PDB file with one MODEL, atoms N, CA, C and O in Angstrom:
MODEL        1
ATOM      1  N   MET A   1     -67.779 -27.287 101.302  1.00  0.00           N
ATOM      2  CA  MET A   1     -68.733 -26.601 100.358  1.00  0.00           C
ATOM      3  C   MET A   1     -69.241 -24.980 100.555  1.00  0.00           C
ATOM      4  O   MET A   1     -69.517 -24.117  99.721  1.00  0.00           O
ATOM      5  N   ARG A   2     -69.237 -24.975 101.822  1.00  0.00           N
ATOM      6  CA  ARG A   2     -69.438 -23.465 102.342  1.00  0.00           C
ATOM      7  C   ARG A   2     -68.486 -22.358 102.089  1.00  0.00           C
ATOM      8  O   ARG A   2     -68.789 -21.171 101.968  1.00  0.00           O
ATOM      9  N   ASP A   3     -67.398 -22.835 102.028  1.00  0.00           N
ATOM     10  CA  ASP A   3     -66.296 -21.940 101.603  1.00  0.00           C
ATOM     11  C   ASP A   3     -66.470 -21.819 100.310  1.00  0.00           C
ATOM     12  O   ASP A   3     -66.616 -20.614 100.109  1.00  0.00           O
ATOM     13  N   ILE A   4     -66.540 -22.420  99.275  1.00  0.00           N
ATOM     14  CA  ILE A   4     -66.681 -22.365  98.030  1.00  0.00           C
ATOM     15  C   ILE A   4     -67.726 -21.383  97.806  1.00  0.00           C
ATOM     16  O   ILE A   4     -67.611 -20.461  96.998  1.00  0.00           O
ATOM     17  N   LEU A   5     -68.851 -21.612  98.601  1.00  0.00           N
ATOM     18  CA  LEU A   5     -70.163 -20.806  98.182  1.00  0.00           C
ATOM     19  C   LEU A   5     -70.148 -19.429  98.612  1.00  0.00           C
ATOM     20  O   LEU A   5     -70.939 -18.556  98.255  1.00  0.00           O
ATOM     21  N   TYR A   6     -69.073 -19.297  99.495  1.00  0.00           N
ATOM     22  CA  TYR A   6     -68.943 -17.514  99.988  1.00  0.00           C
ATOM     23  C   TYR A   6     -67.917 -16.940  99.176  1.00  0.00           C
ATOM     24  O   TYR A   6     -67.814 -15.715  99.239  1.00  0.00           O
ATOM     25  N   LYS A   7     -66.983 -17.685  98.280  1.00  0.00           N
ATOM     26  CA  LYS A   7     -66.284 -16.829  97.371  1.00  0.00           C
ATOM     27  C   LYS A   7     -66.758 -16.036  96.341  1.00  0.00           C
ATOM     28  O   LYS A   7     -67.846 -16.387  95.885  1.00  0.00           O
ATOM     29  N   SER A   8     -66.305 -15.191  95.915  1.00  0.00           N
ATOM     30  CA  SER A   8     -66.976 -14.301  94.699  1.00  0.00           C
ATOM     31  C   SER A   8     -66.707 -15.121  93.356  1.00  0.00           C
ATOM     32  O   SER A   8     -67.443 -14.885  92.398  1.00  0.00           O
ATOM     33  N   ASP A   9     -65.562 -16.194  93.218  1.00  0.00           N
ATOM     34  CA  ASP A   9     -65.354 -16.721  91.853  1.00  0.00           C
ATOM     35  C   ASP A   9     -66.292 -18.190  92.278  1.00  0.00           C
ATOM     36  O   ASP A   9     -66.048 -19.005  93.168  1.00  0.00           O
ATOM     37  N   PRO A  10     -67.550 -18.167  91.178  1.00  0.00           N
ATOM     38  CA  PRO A  10     -68.085 -19.536  91.040  1.00  0.00           C
ATOM     39  C   PRO A  10     -67.776 -20.766  90.530  1.00  0.00           C
ATOM     40  O   PRO A  10     -68.370 -21.833  90.680  1.00  0.00           O
ATOM     41  N   ILE A  11     -66.477 -20.427  89.718  1.00  0.00           N
ATOM     42  CA  ILE A  11     -65.680 -21.532  89.103  1.00  0.00           C
ATOM     43  C   ILE A  11     -65.661 -23.191  90.072  1.00  0.00           C
ATOM     44  O   ILE A  11     -66.075 -24.278  89.670  1.00  0.00           O
ATOM     45  N   PRO A  12     -65.047 -22.866  91.388  1.00  0.00           N
ATOM     46  CA  PRO A  12     -64.912 -23.735  92.225  1.00  0.00           C
ATOM     47  C   PRO A  12     -66.340 -24.427  92.474  1.00  0.00           C
ATOM     48  O   PRO A  12     -66.358 -25.658  92.491  1.00  0.00           O
ATOM     49  N   PHE A  13     -67.355 -23.829  92.639  1.00  0.00           N
ATOM     50  CA  PHE A  13     -68.557 -24.331  92.634  1.00  0.00           C
ATOM     51  C   PHE A  13     -69.301 -25.542  91.420  1.00  0.00           C
ATOM     52  O   PHE A  13     -69.858 -26.639  91.444  1.00  0.00           O
ATOM     53  N   TYR A  14     -68.835 -24.414  90.345  1.00  0.00           N
ATOM     54  CA  TYR A  14     -69.254 -25.443  88.965  1.00  0.00           C
ATOM     55  C   TYR A  14     -68.563 -26.500  88.908  1.00  0.00           C
ATOM     56  O   TYR A  14     -69.204 -27.512  88.627  1.00  0.00           O
ATOM     57  N   GLU A  15     -67.180 -26.647  89.123  1.00  0.00           N
ATOM     58  CA  GLU A  15     -66.426 -28.216  89.206  1.00  0.00           C
ATOM     59  C   GLU A  15     -66.822 -28.661  90.225  1.00  0.00           C
ATOM     60  O   GLU A  15     -66.817 -29.861  89.950  1.00  0.00           O
ATOM     61  N   TYR A  16     -67.274 -28.565  91.522  1.00  0.00           N
ATOM     62  CA  TYR A  16     -67.683 -29.251  92.663  1.00  0.00           C
ATOM     63  C   TYR A  16     -69.059 -29.938  91.899  1.00  0.00           C
ATOM     64  O   TYR A  16     -69.316 -31.125  92.099  1.00  0.00           O
ATOM     65  N   ALA A  17     -69.798 -29.214  91.135  1.00  0.00           N
ATOM     66  CA  ALA A  17     -70.893 -29.502  90.838  1.00  0.00           C
ATOM     67  C   ALA A  17     -70.901 -30.487  89.819  1.00  0.00           C
ATOM     68  O   ALA A  17     -71.706 -31.417  89.791  1.00  0.00           O
ATOM     69  N   GLU A  18     -70.065 -30.302  89.033  1.00  0.00           N
ATOM     70  CA  GLU A  18     -69.800 -31.243  87.831  1.00  0.00           C
ATOM     71  C   GLU A  18     -69.306 -32.571  88.457  1.00  0.00           C
ATOM     72  O   GLU A  18     -69.835 -33.638  88.142  1.00  0.00           O
ATOM     73  N   LYS A  19     -68.169 -32.490  89.452  1.00  0.00           N
ATOM     74  CA  LYS A  19     -67.454 -33.644  89.689  1.00  0.00           C
ATOM     75  C   LYS A  19     -68.833 -34.631  90.431  1.00  0.00           C
ATOM     76  O   LYS A  19     -68.881 -35.816  90.101  1.00  0.00           O
ATOM     77  N   ASN A  20     -69.708 -34.189  91.233  1.00  0.00           N
ATOM     78  CA  ASN A  20     -71.019 -34.559  92.122  1.00  0.00           C
ATOM     79  C   ASN A  20     -71.987 -34.807  91.130  1.00  0.00           C
ATOM     80  O   ASN A  20     -72.847 -35.653  91.375  1.00  0.00           O
ATOM     81  N   ALA A  21     -71.991 -34.388  90.367  1.00  0.00           N
ATOM     82  CA  ALA A  21     -73.387 -34.762  89.033  1.00  0.00           C
ATOM     83  C   ALA A  21     -74.393 -33.918  90.112  1.00  0.00           C
ATOM     84  O   ALA A  21     -75.174 -34.626  90.748  1.00  0.00           O
ATOM     85  N   ILE A  22     -74.423 -32.722  90.317  1.00  0.00           N
ATOM     86  CA  ILE A  22     -75.236 -31.604  91.014  1.00  0.00           C
ATOM     87  C   ILE A  22     -76.102 -31.126  89.545  1.00  0.00           C
ATOM     88  O   ILE A  22     -75.526 -30.795  88.510  1.00  0.00           O
ATOM     89  N   LEU A  23     -77.328 -31.168  89.690  1.00  0.00           N
ATOM     90  CA  LEU A  23     -78.160 -30.449  89.051  1.00  0.00           C
ATOM     91  C   LEU A  23     -79.101 -29.297  89.426  1.00  0.00           C
ATOM     92  O   LEU A  23     -79.792 -29.393  90.441  1.00  0.00           O
ATOM     93  N   ASN A  24     -79.158 -28.064  88.537  1.00  0.00           N
ATOM     94  CA  ASN A  24     -79.707 -27.067  89.154  1.00  0.00           C
ATOM     95  C   ASN A  24     -81.439 -27.675  89.251  1.00  0.00           C
ATOM     96  O   ASN A  24     -81.864 -28.821  89.102  1.00  0.00           O
ATOM     97  N   ILE A  25     -82.098 -26.513  89.528  1.00  0.00           N
ATOM     98  CA  ILE A  25     -83.664 -26.961  89.430  1.00  0.00           C
ATOM     99  C   ILE A  25     -84.188 -27.564  88.169  1.00  0.00           C
ATOM    100  O   ILE A  25     -84.774 -28.637  88.021  1.00  0.00           O
ATOM    101  N   HIS A  26     -83.793 -26.480  87.119  1.00  0.00           N
ATOM    102  CA  HIS A  26     -84.172 -26.373  85.510  1.00  0.00           C
ATOM    103  C   HIS A  26     -83.859 -27.856  85.005  1.00  0.00           C
ATOM    104  O   HIS A  26     -84.627 -28.653  84.467  1.00  0.00           O
ATOM    105  N   GLN A  27     -82.264 -28.021  85.392  1.00  0.00           N
ATOM    106  CA  GLN A  27     -81.861 -29.284  84.888  1.00  0.00           C
ATOM    107  C   GLN A  27     -82.400 -30.656  85.206  1.00  0.00           C
ATOM    108  O   GLN A  27     -82.287 -31.643  84.479  1.00  0.00           O
ATOM    109  N   HIS A  28     -82.967 -30.604  86.316  1.00  0.00           N
ATOM    110  CA  HIS A  28     -83.654 -31.589  86.904  1.00  0.00           C
ATOM    111  C   HIS A  28     -85.288 -31.909  86.728  1.00  0.00           C
ATOM    112  O   HIS A  28     -85.792 -33.020  86.890  1.00  0.00           O
ATOM    113  N   ALA A  29     -85.935 -30.802  86.394  1.00  0.00           N
ATOM    114  CA  ALA A  29     -86.948 -30.693  85.872  1.00  0.00           C
ATOM    115  C   ALA A  29     -87.021 -31.224  84.250  1.00  0.00           C
ATOM    116  O   ALA A  29     -87.869 -32.053  83.922  1.00  0.00           O
ATOM    117  N   ARG A  30     -86.213 -30.758  83.436  1.00  0.00           N
ATOM    118  CA  ARG A  30     -85.990 -30.888  82.210  1.00  0.00           C
ATOM    119  C   ARG A  30     -85.750 -32.856  82.102  1.00  0.00           C
ATOM    120  O   ARG A  30     -86.309 -33.597  81.293  1.00  0.00           O
ATOM    121  N   GLU A  31     -84.904 -33.197  83.034  1.00  0.00           N
ATOM    122  CA  GLU A  31     -84.757 -34.862  82.872  1.00  0.00           C
ATOM    123  C   GLU A  31     -86.159 -35.510  83.335  1.00  0.00           C
ATOM    124  O   GLU A  31     -86.474 -36.610  82.881  1.00  0.00           O
ATOM    125  N   ARG A  32     -86.967 -34.858  84.201  1.00  0.00           N
ATOM    126  CA  ARG A  32     -88.272 -35.459  84.576  1.00  0.00           C
ATOM    127  C   ARG A  32     -89.231 -35.360  83.363  1.00  0.00           C
ATOM    128  O   ARG A  32     -89.799 -36.388  82.995  1.00  0.00           O
ATOM    129  N   VAL A  33     -89.459 -34.129  82.685  1.00  0.00           N
ATOM    130  CA  VAL A  33     -90.045 -34.048  81.585  1.00  0.00           C
ATOM    131  C   VAL A  33     -89.888 -34.883  80.464  1.00  0.00           C
ATOM    132  O   VAL A  33     -90.825 -35.227  79.743  1.00  0.00           O
ATOM    133  N   LEU A  34     -88.386 -35.301  80.268  1.00  0.00           N
ATOM    134  CA  LEU A  34     -87.859 -36.094  79.087  1.00  0.00           C
ATOM    135  C   LEU A  34     -88.147 -37.697  79.318  1.00  0.00           C
ATOM    136  O   LEU A  34     -88.148 -38.592  78.472  1.00  0.00           O
ATOM    137  N   ASN A  35     -88.367 -37.767  80.584  1.00  0.00           N
ATOM    138  CA  ASN A  35     -88.634 -39.356  81.265  1.00  0.00           C
ATOM    139  C   ASN A  35     -90.380 -39.347  81.005  1.00  0.00           C
ATOM    140  O   ASN A  35     -91.135 -40.318  80.947  1.00  0.00           O
ATOM    141  N   GLY A  36     -90.644 -38.124  80.898  1.00  0.00           N
ATOM    142  CA  GLY A  36     -92.275 -38.225  80.850  1.00  0.00           C
ATOM    143  C   GLY A  36     -93.113 -38.432  82.184  1.00  0.00           C
ATOM    144  O   GLY A  36     -94.221 -38.948  82.332  1.00  0.00           O
ATOM    145  N   GLU A  37     -92.339 -37.933  83.008  1.00  0.00           N
ATOM    146  CA  GLU A  37     -92.672 -37.973  84.614  1.00  0.00           C
ATOM    147  C   GLU A  37     -93.611 -36.520  84.884  1.00  0.00           C
ATOM    148  O   GLU A  37     -94.524 -36.599  85.706  1.00  0.00           O
ATOM    149  N   ILE A  38     -93.421 -35.509  84.340  1.00  0.00           N
ATOM    150  CA  ILE A  38     -94.066 -34.374  84.437  1.00  0.00           C
ATOM    151  C   ILE A  38     -94.394 -33.582  83.298  1.00  0.00           C
ATOM    152  O   ILE A  38     -93.602 -33.417  82.371  1.00  0.00           O
ATOM    153  N   ASP A  39     -95.666 -33.031  83.342  1.00  0.00           N
ATOM    154  CA  ASP A  39     -95.791 -32.099  81.977  1.00  0.00           C
ATOM    155  C   ASP A  39     -94.976 -30.898  82.292  1.00  0.00           C
ATOM    156  O   ASP A  39     -94.904 -30.328  83.381  1.00  0.00           O
ATOM    157  N   PRO A  40     -94.230 -30.523  80.917  1.00  0.00           N
ATOM    158  CA  PRO A  40     -93.354 -29.022  81.022  1.00  0.00           C
ATOM    159  C   PRO A  40     -93.893 -27.789  81.241  1.00  0.00           C
ATOM    160  O   PRO A  40     -93.253 -26.830  81.669  1.00  0.00           O
ATOM    161  N   SER A  41     -95.404 -27.784  80.875  1.00  0.00           N
ATOM    162  CA  SER A  41     -95.941 -26.537  81.083  1.00  0.00           C
ATOM    163  C   SER A  41     -96.305 -26.154  82.683  1.00  0.00           C
ATOM    164  O   SER A  41     -96.348 -25.058  83.242  1.00  0.00           O
ATOM    165  N   ILE A  42     -96.564 -27.607  83.217  1.00  0.00           N
ATOM    166  CA  ILE A  42     -96.526 -27.244  84.708  1.00  0.00           C
ATOM    167  C   ILE A  42     -95.199 -26.912  85.438  1.00  0.00           C
ATOM    168  O   ILE A  42     -95.100 -26.179  86.423  1.00  0.00           O
ATOM    169  N   ALA A  43     -94.143 -27.598  84.771  1.00  0.00           N
ATOM    170  CA  ALA A  43     -92.779 -27.308  85.171  1.00  0.00           C
ATOM    171  C   ALA A  43     -92.494 -26.024  85.007  1.00  0.00           C
ATOM    172  O   ALA A  43     -92.431 -25.413  86.074  1.00  0.00           O
ATOM    173  N   GLU A  44     -92.268 -25.297  83.906  1.00  0.00           N
ATOM    174  CA  GLU A  44     -92.512 -23.983  83.701  1.00  0.00           C
ATOM    175  C   GLU A  44     -93.198 -23.000  84.566  1.00  0.00           C
ATOM    176  O   GLU A  44     -92.543 -21.994  84.839  1.00  0.00           O
ATOM    177  N   THR A  45     -94.454 -23.104  85.075  1.00  0.00           N
ATOM    178  CA  THR A  45     -95.304 -22.772  85.698  1.00  0.00           C
ATOM    179  C   THR A  45     -94.761 -22.713  87.448  1.00  0.00           C
ATOM    180  O   THR A  45     -94.844 -21.709  88.155  1.00  0.00           O
ATOM    181  N   GLU A  46     -94.362 -23.688  87.760  1.00  0.00           N
ATOM    182  CA  GLU A  46     -93.836 -23.738  89.008  1.00  0.00           C
ATOM    183  C   GLU A  46     -92.413 -23.218  89.520  1.00  0.00           C
ATOM    184  O   GLU A  46     -92.115 -22.869  90.662  1.00  0.00           O
ATOM    185  N   ILE A  47     -91.382 -23.270  88.044  1.00  0.00           N
ATOM    186  CA  ILE A  47     -89.898 -22.938  88.243  1.00  0.00           C
ATOM    187  C   ILE A  47     -89.621 -21.950  87.435  1.00  0.00           C
ATOM    188  O   ILE A  47     -88.537 -21.391  87.604  1.00  0.00           O
ATOM    189  N   GLY A  48     -90.379 -21.550  86.520  1.00  0.00           N
ATOM    190  CA  GLY A  48     -89.874 -20.538  85.534  1.00  0.00           C
ATOM    191  C   GLY A  48     -89.897 -21.128  83.916  1.00  0.00           C
ATOM    192  O   GLY A  48     -90.177 -22.307  83.700  1.00  0.00           O
ATOM    193  N   ARG A  49     -89.618 -20.307  82.970  1.00  0.00           N
ATOM    194  CA  ARG A  49     -89.217 -20.736  81.444  1.00  0.00           C
ATOM    195  C   ARG A  49     -87.779 -21.609  81.805  1.00  0.00           C
ATOM    196  O   ARG A  49     -86.928 -21.346  82.655  1.00  0.00           O
ATOM    197  N   PHE A  50     -87.830 -22.609  80.948  1.00  0.00           N
ATOM    198  CA  PHE A  50     -87.024 -23.354  80.682  1.00  0.00           C
ATOM    199  C   PHE A  50     -85.861 -22.397  79.485  1.00  0.00           C
ATOM    200  O   PHE A  50     -86.378 -22.028  78.430  1.00  0.00           O
ATOM    201  N   SER A  51     -84.600 -22.112  79.688  1.00  0.00           N
ATOM    202  CA  SER A  51     -83.783 -21.269  78.753  1.00  0.00           C
ATOM    203  C   SER A  51     -82.257 -21.996  78.666  1.00  0.00           C
ATOM    204  O   SER A  51     -81.966 -22.977  79.350  1.00  0.00           O
ATOM    205  N   LYS A  52     -81.580 -21.522  77.967  1.00  0.00           N
ATOM    206  CA  LYS A  52     -80.081 -22.203  77.818  1.00  0.00           C
ATOM    207  C   LYS A  52     -79.566 -21.591  78.681  1.00  0.00           C
ATOM    208  O   LYS A  52     -78.478 -22.091  78.969  1.00  0.00           O
ATOM    209  N   GLU A  53     -79.912 -20.374  79.494  1.00  0.00           N
ATOM    210  CA  GLU A  53     -78.925 -20.120  80.443  1.00  0.00           C
ATOM    211  C   GLU A  53     -78.990 -20.962  81.816  1.00  0.00           C
ATOM    212  O   GLU A  53     -78.029 -21.271  82.520  1.00  0.00           O
ATOM    213  N   ASN A  54     -80.389 -21.269  82.038  1.00  0.00           N
ATOM    214  CA  ASN A  54     -80.609 -21.665  83.264  1.00  0.00           C
ATOM    215  C   ASN A  54     -80.639 -23.506  83.103  1.00  0.00           C
ATOM    216  O   ASN A  54     -80.633 -24.277  84.063  1.00  0.00           O
ATOM    217  N   LEU A  55     -80.668 -23.872  81.771  1.00  0.00           N
ATOM    218  CA  LEU A  55     -80.124 -25.361  81.569  1.00  0.00           C
ATOM    219  C   LEU A  55     -78.574 -25.714  81.448  1.00  0.00           C
ATOM    220  O   LEU A  55     -78.125 -26.856  81.354  1.00  0.00           O
ATOM    221  N   LEU A  56     -77.856 -24.565  81.466  1.00  0.00           N
ATOM    222  CA  LEU A  56     -76.341 -24.767  80.760  1.00  0.00           C
ATOM    223  C   LEU A  56     -75.503 -24.185  82.245  1.00  0.00           C
ATOM    224  O   LEU A  56     -74.278 -24.255  82.340  1.00  0.00           O
ATOM    225  N   TRP A  57     -76.266 -23.692  83.194  1.00  0.00           N
ATOM    226  CA  TRP A  57     -75.455 -22.962  83.973  1.00  0.00           C
ATOM    227  C   TRP A  57     -74.527 -23.989  84.759  1.00  0.00           C
ATOM    228  O   TRP A  57     -73.434 -23.538  85.104  1.00  0.00           O
ATOM    229  N   LEU A  58     -74.845 -25.451  85.123  1.00  0.00           N
ATOM    230  CA  LEU A  58     -73.657 -26.207  85.626  1.00  0.00           C
ATOM    231  C   LEU A  58     -72.020 -26.084  85.013  1.00  0.00           C
ATOM    232  O   LEU A  58     -71.086 -25.967  85.807  1.00  0.00           O
ATOM    233  N   TYR A  59     -71.832 -26.117  83.770  1.00  0.00           N
ATOM    234  CA  TYR A  59     -70.788 -26.140  83.167  1.00  0.00           C
ATOM    235  C   TYR A  59     -70.754 -25.036  82.579  1.00  0.00           C
ATOM    236  O   TYR A  59     -71.116 -25.200  81.414  1.00  0.00           O
ATOM    237  N   PRO A  60     -70.424 -23.670  82.863  1.00  0.00           N
ATOM    238  CA  PRO A  60     -70.539 -22.302  81.970  1.00  0.00           C
ATOM    239  C   PRO A  60     -69.029 -22.663  80.893  1.00  0.00           C
ATOM    240  O   PRO A  60     -68.945 -22.676  79.665  1.00  0.00           O
ATOM    241  N   LYS A  61     -68.043 -22.908  81.889  1.00  0.00           N
ATOM    242  CA  LYS A  61     -66.833 -23.080  81.372  1.00  0.00           C
ATOM    243  C   LYS A  61     -66.747 -23.732  79.863  1.00  0.00           C
ATOM    244  O   LYS A  61     -65.953 -23.352  79.003  1.00  0.00           O
ATOM    245  N   LYS A  62     -67.706 -24.777  79.703  1.00  0.00           N
ATOM    246  CA  LYS A  62     -67.553 -25.693  78.368  1.00  0.00           C
ATOM    247  C   LYS A  62     -68.541 -25.145  77.615  1.00  0.00           C
ATOM    248  O   LYS A  62     -68.950 -25.944  76.772  1.00  0.00           O
ATOM    249  N   VAL A  63     -69.106 -24.043  77.594  1.00  0.00           N
ATOM    250  CA  VAL A  63     -70.110 -23.336  76.803  1.00  0.00           C
ATOM    251  C   VAL A  63     -69.260 -22.401  75.889  1.00  0.00           C
ATOM    252  O   VAL A  63     -68.758 -21.361  76.315  1.00  0.00           O
ATOM    253  N   SER A  64     -69.124 -22.868  74.522  1.00  0.00           N
ATOM    254  CA  SER A  64     -68.339 -22.025  73.588  1.00  0.00           C
ATOM    255  C   SER A  64     -69.131 -20.884  72.928  1.00  0.00           C
ATOM    256  O   SER A  64     -68.578 -19.882  72.473  1.00  0.00           O
ATOM    257  N   LYS A  65     -70.549 -21.108  72.901  1.00  0.00           N
ATOM    258  CA  LYS A  65     -71.491 -20.063  71.995  1.00  0.00           C
ATOM    259  C   LYS A  65     -71.835 -19.133  72.976  1.00  0.00           C
ATOM    260  O   LYS A  65     -72.549 -18.172  72.692  1.00  0.00           O
TER     261      LYS A  65
ENDMDL
END
């Protein structure tokens, strides 16, 4: 994992994250909001606004738009 992170090409990290179901902080918070565990306004206060970019970073090669 360390070797992947130190390389300049992020695609191996995305592939590793996809294979291992790793979520970024915004994706994790989104899941908790959808499950009714946390309030979205509190989540955004703590981690920043939700956006398409920070919710889709995990699999950017699959994003066609």
